[in-house]
N, C-alpha and C positions, 0 to 999 in steps of 0.2 A: 789246042783250044777245045773247050768242051762244047759239044753240039747243043743246039736249043732243045732237041728232043730229050737228051739226057738230063738237062736242067729241069724240064717239066716233070720228068719221072722222079728226080731227087727231091723236088720241092714238097710234095705231100709227105714223103718220108721224114724230111727235116721238120716239118710242122708237127707231125706226130711225135717225134722225139722231143721237141720243145714243149709240147703240151704234157707229155708224160713226165718230163723233168719238173715242170711247174707243179703238176699234181703231187708228185712225191714231196717236193719242198713244202707245199701247203699242208699236206697230210702230216708231215713231220712236225711242222710248227704247231698245228692244232693239237697233235698228240702231246707235245711238251706242255702246252698250256693246260690241257685237260688233266695231265698227270699232276701238275702243281695244284690245280683246283681240287682234284680228288684228295690229295694229301691234306690240304687245308680243311676240307669238309670232314675227313676222317678224324683229324685231331680235334676239331670243334665238337663233333658228335660225342666223342669219348671224354671230352672235357665238360660236358653239360652237368654231370653230377657234382663237379667241383663248384660250379657257380651257385649251387644250392647250399653249400656249406657256409658257416659263419665266416665273415671276412677276416677277423683276427686269426682264425685257425689257418686260413690260406696264407696270410701274410707271414705268420710265424714260420711256416714250413718253407716258404720260397725266398724269404729275405736273405738267408745265408747263401743260397745258390745264386741269387741275383748279385749280391755283393761280390762273391767269388768270380763271377763272370766279368763284371765291370773291372775288378782288380786285375785279372789276367789281361784283359784287353788294354787297360791303361799302361801297364808295364811293357806290353808288347809294342804299343804305339810310341812310347817314350824311347824305345830302342830303334824301332824301324823307321820312323818319320825322318829324323835327322840324317840317317845314313842314305835312305832312298832319295830324299829331296836334294841333298848335296850331290849325289851321283847324277841325278837327272839334270840338275842345273849345269854341271860341268860337261856332260856328254852332249846335251842339246844345244848349248850356247857357245861353248868354247872349244870342244874337241873337234879336230878336223873330220869332215864327213866320212872319209875313208876309214879312219879308226873307229868312228861311231858305229858304222855299219858292221863292224866285226865284234865290237865289245857288247853292244846292246843285245844281240841274240844270245850271246853267252850268258849274260846276266839274267835274261828272261828264262833260260833253260833251268835256272836254279829252282823255279817254281814247280818243275816236274819232279823234284825230289819228294818221295812219299813222306807223309807226316809221321808214319811209324818209324822210319829210319831216323828222322830228326829227333823224335822223342827218345828213341833208344840211345842215340849218342849223348843226348842231354842227360838222360837219367843214369846211364851206366858209366860214362866217361866224364862229362862236364861237372855234374853235381858233386861226385866225390872229390874231384880236383879242387873245386872252389871251396869245399868244406875244409880241406887241408891247407889251402893257400888263400884264405879269404882276403887278406890285405893285398896280395898280388893281384887278385881278380878285381878288386875295387880300383886299384891303381891302373889296371889296364882299361877300365871303363872311363876313367877320368883323365889320365895324363896324356895318352896319345892324341885325343881330340884337342886338348888344350895346347899341346905342342904344335899342332897344325897352325894355330894362330901365331905362335912364335915363329914358325917357318915362314909365314906370310910376311911378317915384319922384317925378317932377315932378307927375304927375297926382294922386298921393296927397297931396302937400304942399299942393295947391290944392283940398283937399276941399270947402270951403264953396262954391266957385264952379265945381266941375268938372261936366262933362257926365255923364249917366247912363252906367253901364258898358256897356249894350247899344248905346250910340251912340259908343263910343270910336273906332270905325273912321273917323268923320268927321274926326278930327284925327290919328289914328295913321297913316293912309295918306299924307297930305301930309308928316308928320314923317319917315317912312321914305324917301320920295322925296327930301326935302331932305338926309337923312343919306347917301343913296346918291350924290347930287351932291357932297356934301362929301368923301366917300371918293374919288371920281374926281378931285376937285381937289387934295386934300391928298397923295394917295399919290405922285404924281410929285415933289412938293416934298421929301417925306421921303426918297425914293429918291435924289434929287440931293444933298441936303445931308448925309445920313447915310452913304450908300454911295459917292457920287461917280460911280458907273457904274450900268449897267443891272442889275437884280436877277438876271435870267437869266444874265448874264455872271458874276456873283458865285457863283451856284450851280454853274456849270460849271467855273470856273477855281479857285476857292478851296475849295469844298466837295466838288468831284468828283461832282456830281449831273448825270447826263445828262438833258437836257430834250428831250423829243419833242413835236413840235407837236400831235400827236393822242395824248393820254395818258389815264391813269386818271381824272384830275380832270375832263377834258372828258366822258369817258364817264359818270362819276357824275352830273354836272349834267344831261346830256342824258337818260340813262335815268331819273334822278330825276324829271325833268319828266313822263316817260311813266308812271311808277309812282305819283306823288302822287295822281291822281284815284281809283285803285282803293283805296289805303289810306285815303284821306279818306272815301270813300263808306261803307265798311264800319265804320270807326271812328265816324263820325257816327251811323250806325244803332245801333251798340252803346251809345253814350252817350245817344242819344235814348230808348232803351228802358229806361234806368234809372228805376225808379218814382219819381215826384216826391215821394211820401210819405217816402222815405228822406232826400232832401236837405232837405225841409222840416222833418223831425224833427231832423236834425243842426243846422240853423240855430236851431230852437226851443230846443235845448239849449245854445246859446251859441256854436256854431262859426261862424266867419266864412266868406266866400266861398272863400278859399284852402284852409282846412281842410276844407270840404265837398267841394271838388274832389279833393284828394289822399287823403282818408281815407274818402270815401263813393263818389263818382261813379266815379273811376278804378278802385278795387278791384272795384266791382260790374260795371263794363264791361270789366275786365281780360281775360277770355277772348276777348271779341269783338275787342278791340284787338290781342291776340296773334294771333288768326286773320287780321286785316287785314295785319299785318306779315308773316306767313308767306306769304300770297298775293302780297304785293308782292315778297317774296324769290323766290318761284317765277317771277314775271314777269321779274325782273331776271336770274335765272339762265338762263332760256330765250330771252331777247331776242337777236336775230341782226342785224338790219339796222343798228340804232344802233351796235352794237359794230363792225360791219364798216366803217362810214363815219366813226365818230368816234374810232377808235383806230388805232394803227400796226400792229396785228395781229402784233407782234413776240413770238416765243416766248421770254419772259423770266420768271425767277423773281425778282421784285423787289417790295418793299413800297412803293416810292416812288410818290407820286401823279403825279409828272412823267414817268414812263416808261410805255410801252405794255404791252399784254398780249395774249394770244390765248386766247379762251374756247373751250369745247367746241362751242358752237353755231356760232361763227365758223369754227372749223377744219373742221367737217363741211360747212358751206356752201362753203368755199373749195376744200378738197382732194378732197371726194368726187366731184365731176364729172370730175376729172382722174385719179382712181385707177383702175387696171386692175381690171376685175371679178374677184372671187374672189382678189385678191392679198392679201398680208399687210397692206398699208396699208388696203385696202378693209375688211377684217374688223376692223381696229383702229378705224377711224372708225365702223363700225356698232356696235362695242362701246361706244365713247364716247357715241354717240347713245342706246344702251340705258341707260347710267348716267344720262344727263340725263333720259331718259323716266321712269325709276324715281324719281329724286329729285323731279321736279316732281309726279309722281303721288302720292308719299307726302306731300309737303308740302301739296298741296291736300286730300288726304284728312284729314290731321291738322287742317288749318284748318277743314274742315267739321265734324269731330267736336267740336272746341272750340266752334264756333259753336252747335251743337245743345245742348251742355251749358250754354252761356250762356242759351240760350232757355228751357230747363227751369228753370234757376236763377232767372231773372227772373220766370217764371210762378209759382214757389213764393213769391217775395217779393211777389207781387201786381201786378207790372207787366204791361202789355199789350204783346205783340210782334206 
């Protein structure tokens, strides 16, 4: 037992440690906010000469970069959102808690993979393979997800002998691997017997589509791989925070698993899922290294997934070191960086506001967050 005199001696020391820790935390928070504010002021100050330029001149120079940025983000989200949300729904609502606590950290660790590594693999390995096996790559993007629906129908037909739904991954993963192998095997046969020539040759000669080795599709897959963990983690947390009483009440009223998911779980977690998508979009818009290494960085306005693009982040990284200080190009690049800074700041702020509203909403419904 600790004597009262020792407690009185330790109390001032503990108060000093608590105040020191609080001061360090406050100083760190203020320093971060001050750094963000300083970056914004610096970008705005060096962008002032651009504001004095004619509006058509600014629009002409930035339209291509804005289009490329939105194009890269769109293809990224088209790849990342279905994968991340389906994984979040399954792990949060159907996977046993013991398995979820093991799988979720492993998926979240994927976010620690450096963008330069992802871009290198996409540019050096993925892009040349897709160029040589375009039909097989497209089949891999389409057939395995479609075959998952077929697997669900088969699983439903075998209801008396099927595995529990929370163990569906035991047979679904081998099924998807088999369907992926089937797509790789069948795509060249269809290409040979239906077209007679390589699919890329048909796109270029008959349809007039220019195919670039490093294109928007490669960027979407590579950046999607980098964005999936962030969207998954936030969406999984939002779905896990939905009060179990809501879903149990829906099932007690006669709703099946599918109806409970679409009419109860997803609407309740909707703001959190929306916040996850916004943060993923902000990551996709601001990504630099993957775009630099996985795309052709061609300044084009084209919606084709087989052509390249140049994003704002890539243009700043490539052209700013070579631009003469205080030149027109320099100020335009700084202004482009300011636009990117404001966009990502507003998107992340909106995502945080939505997340806080979801938290208060779930607390009112009786769920713990």
